[in-house]
C-alpha positions in Angstrom: 0.3 -0.4 0.0 1.1 3.6 -0.4 0.0 7.1 0.9 0.2 10.0 -1.2 -0.6 14.1 -1.0 -1.3 16.4 -4.2 -1.6 20.1 -3.4 -0.8 22.9 -5.5 2.6 24.6 -6.6 5.8 22.4 -7.0 7.9 21.2 -4.0 11.4 20.6 -5.8 13.9 22.6 -4.6 15.5 25.6 -6.8 19.1 24.9 -7.6 20.7 27.5 -5.2 18.8 25.1 -1.9 20.1 21.9 -3.2 22.3 20.1 -1.1 26.2 20.6 -1.1 26.9 16.7 -2.4 30.1 15.3 -1.1 32.1 13.5 -3.7 31.2 9.9 -4.3 34.3 7.2 -3.6 34.5 3.3 -3.4 31.0 1.3 -4.2 29.3 4.6 -5.0 31.4 4.7 -8.1 30.8 1.7 -9.7 26.8 2.3 -9.3 24.5 3.2 -11.9 23.8 7.0 -12.5 20.8 6.6 -13.8 17.3 4.7 -12.7 14.7 4.2 -14.8 11.0 2.9 -13.1 8.7 0.9 -16.3 5.6 0.9 -14.2 4.6 0.9 -10.7 1.5 -1.4 -9.6 -0.3 -0.6 -6.2 -2.8 -2.8 -4.7 -4.1 -0.5 -2.2 -3.6 3.4 -2.2 -5.1 6.5 0.1 -4.1 9.4 -1.9 -5.1 13.2 -0.4 -6.3 16.1 -3.0 -5.3 19.9 -1.0 -6.0 23.5 -2.0 -3.5 25.7 -2.2 -4.5 26.9 2.1 -3.8 23.4 3.1 -7.5 21.8 3.8 -8.4 18.8 1.7 -10.8 19.0 -0.9 -11.0 15.0 -1.4 -9.4 11.6 -1.0 -9.1 8.4 -2.6 -9.1 5.4 -0.8 -8.2 1.7 -1.1 -7.8 2.1 -4.7 -5.3 0.0 -7.0 -3.3 2.1 -8.9 -1.0 1.1 -11.9 1.6 4.4 -11.8 3.7 4.4 -15.5 6.0 7.0 -17.5 4.2 9.1 -20.1 6.2 11.2 -22.1 7.7 14.3 -19.9 5.2 13.1 -16.9 3.8 10.3 -15.5 0.5 8.4 -15.9 -2.2 6.7 -13.2 -4.7 4.6 -14.1 -6.8 3.5 -11.0 -9.8 1.6 -10.2 -11.9 0.4 -7.0 -11.8 2.0 -4.0 -13.7 5.5 -3.0 -13.8 9.1 -3.7 -14.6 11.1 -0.4 -15.5 14.3 -1.3 -16.0 17.5 1.0 -19.8 17.8 1.9 -20.6 15.0 -0.8 -21.9 11.9 -1.0 -19.0 9.4 -1.3 -18.5 8.3 -4.9 -17.6 4.4 -5.7 -14.5 4.8 -8.0 -14.6 2.7 -11.3 -12.3 3.3 -12.9 -9.7 6.4 -13.9 -6.6 7.4 -16.0 -5.0 10.9 -15.3 -1.9 12.1 -16.1 0.7 14.6 -14.0 2.7 16.9 -15.8 4.7 19.6 -14.1 2.1 21.0 -11.4 -0.7 19.7 -13.4 -2.7 17.2 -12.6 -5.0 16.3 -15.9 -7.6 13.8 -15.2 -8.8 12.1 -18.9 -11.6 10.4 -17.2 -12.9 9.2 -14.5 -16.1 6.6 -14.1 -18.1 6.4 -11.0 -21.2 5.0 -8.9 -23.3 6.5 -6.7 -26.0 4.7 -4.9 -27.4 2.2 -6.6 -28.5 3.1 -9.7 -26.8 6.6 -9.8 -23.6 6.4 -12.9 -21.3 9.7 -12.7 -18.3 10.4 -15.5 -15.7 13.2 -14.9 -12.6 15.0 -16.5 -10.9 17.8 -15.9 -7.5 19.7 -15.1 -6.5 20.5 -11.6 -3.3 23.9 -11.8 -3.5 27.8 -10.5 -6.6 27.5 -13.0 -8.6 24.4 -12.2 -11.4 23.0 -14.0 -13.5 19.6 -13.9 -17.0 18.3 -16.4 -19.2 16.8 -14.5 -21.8 14.6 -15.8 -24.5 12.0 -14.2 -27.6 9.9 -14.7 -30.1 7.8 -12.5 -28.9 9.4 -9.6 -31.0 9.1 -6.2 -32.1 12.4 -5.3 -32.7 11.8 -1.5 -28.9 11.2 -1.4 -28.6 15.0 -1.4 -31.4 16.4 1.0 -31.4 16.4 4.7 -33.3 13.9 6.6 -37.1 16.0 6.5 -37.0 16.1 3.0 -35.9 12.8 1.9 -39.5 11.7 3.4 -41.1 14.6 1.1 -39.4 13.9 -2.1 -38.0 11.6 -5.0 -36.8 10.8 -7.8 -33.8 10.5 -10.2 -32.0 13.5 -11.3 -29.6 13.6 -14.4 -27.7 16.4 -15.9 -24.2 17.8 -16.4 -22.0 21.1 -14.4 -19.0 22.5 -15.7 -16.9 24.2 -12.6 -13.8 26.9 -12.7 -11.7 28.1 -9.7 -8.7 29.6 -9.0 -5.3 28.6 -7.0 -7.3 30.3 -3.6 -9.9 28.0 -4.0 -13.6 26.6 -4.9 -15.1 29.5 -2.8 -13.7 31.8 -5.0 -14.7 29.8 -8.3 -17.8 29.2 -10.5 -20.0 26.6 -11.8 -22.8 26.1 -14.2 -24.9 23.5 -15.7 -28.2 22.1 -15.8 -30.0 18.9 -14.5 -33.3 17.5 -14.9 -35.8 15.3 -12.4 -37.5 12.3 -13.7 -39.8 9.5 -11.6 -40.5 12.4 -9.2 -43.2 12.4 -6.3 -43.7 15.0 -4.0 -45.7 14.0 -0.6 -46.0 14.0 3.2 -46.0 18.3 2.8 -48.5 20.4 4.4 -49.1 22.1 1.5 -50.2 19.2 -0.5 -52.7 17.9 2.4 -54.5 21.4 2.5 -54.5 21.4 -1.3 -56.4 18.0 -0.9 -58.7 18.6 1.8 -59.5 22.1 -0.2 -60.4 20.2 -3.3 -61.8 17.2 -2.0 -58.9 15.5 -4.2 -57.2 13.1 -2.2 -54.3 12.5 -5.0 -53.2 15.8 -4.5 -51.7 14.4 -0.9 -49.0 12.5 -3.8 -48.1 14.7 -6.3 -46.1 13.6 -9.5 -42.9 15.7 -10.7 -41.3 15.5 -13.9 
């Protein structure tokens, strides 16, 4: 297993910060000066994604990773595990493909499951100016409702959204998109009960929504 952290900015020391290296003698002079990694397979990992202020944006837990060189960067592919997000339901990871190039993390494609029926896909770029595109289908709306509203509203959500934010964090960003609700049902609401009583039509107590 392995644990790692991604955060904005490079942590590589500048040339003037490099510590003095003593001259190599003996066995060290016989060792290779170059070390190459063909591929790294990790059965279980935990990776944290931090904002510039150090706060955790998301964490990937118990995912199997495959890491290998990709041009001047590194490709990271994974499957399984859970993606935990701040103030949002956790996602079950199906698979994802990504790449690190310098200080930029590119999410080429990611597939997730949410609840019993929800399917979510995402792609984007995480850098000083991050952007993320999300698409979802057959997501149970009750996963996003507080306990009181879970008894009042049900249905399936589908839609797309685009998020953009600067290095200062999501709070300074913007989001846009659209969604639709199908197979919806509103019930257990005082307003609907009053309408049903006033009209004498009990079907108003359970209002279908599309």
